[in-house]
C-alpha positions in Angstrom: -16.9 14.0 -11.8 -17.8 16.6 -14.4 -16.9 20.2 -14.0 -19.2 22.8 -15.5 -17.3 25.8 -16.6 -14.4 24.8 -14.3 -16.8 24.8 -11.3 -16.9 21.6 -9.2 -19.9 20.8 -7.1 -19.6 20.6 -3.3 -20.3 16.8 -3.5 -17.5 16.3 -6.0 -15.1 18.3 -3.8 -16.0 16.3 -0.7 -15.7 13.0 -2.6 -12.3 14.1 -3.9 -11.1 15.1 -0.4 -12.3 11.9 1.3 -10.7 9.8 -1.4 -7.4 11.6 -1.2 -7.4 11.4 2.6 -8.1 7.7 2.5 -5.5 7.0 -0.1 -2.9 9.0 1.7 -3.7 7.3 5.0 -3.4 3.8 3.6 -0.1 4.7 1.9 1.3 5.9 5.2 0.0 2.8 7.1 1.6 0.6 4.4 5.0 2.4 4.8 4.8 2.1 8.6 3.8 -1.6 8.4 6.6 -2.4 6.0 9.1 -0.6 8.2 8.0 -2.4 11.3 8.0 -5.7 9.6 11.5 -5.2 8.4 12.6 -4.1 11.8 11.3 -7.3 13.6 12.8 -9.7 11.0 15.4 -12.0 12.5 18.6 -12.9 10.7 17.1 -16.4 10.2 14.1 -14.8 8.4 16.4 -12.8 6.1 18.4 -15.9 5.3 15.3 -18.0 4.4 13.9 -15.1 2.2 17.3 -14.9 0.4 17.5 -18.6 -0.2 13.9 -19.0 -1.5 13.8 -19.7 -5.2 10.9 -19.3 -7.7 11.0 -23.1 -8.3 10.2 -23.7 -4.6 6.9 -21.8 -5.1 5.9 -24.0 -8.1 6.5 -27.2 -6.2 4.3 -26.0 -3.3 1.4 -25.6 -5.7 
């Protein structure tokens, strides 16, 4: 997006606005999803996640 004499075209402004809105929306959805996922974890899920070691992942491959 090139600005000519600090003047942005309407197409560039719309593109910037749509990109910003999409990025912001996805970030908010990510935060909500992460919060909900953490909220529904059981104590067993937390224990398994804590015990998992990097070596376990290598063996699975």
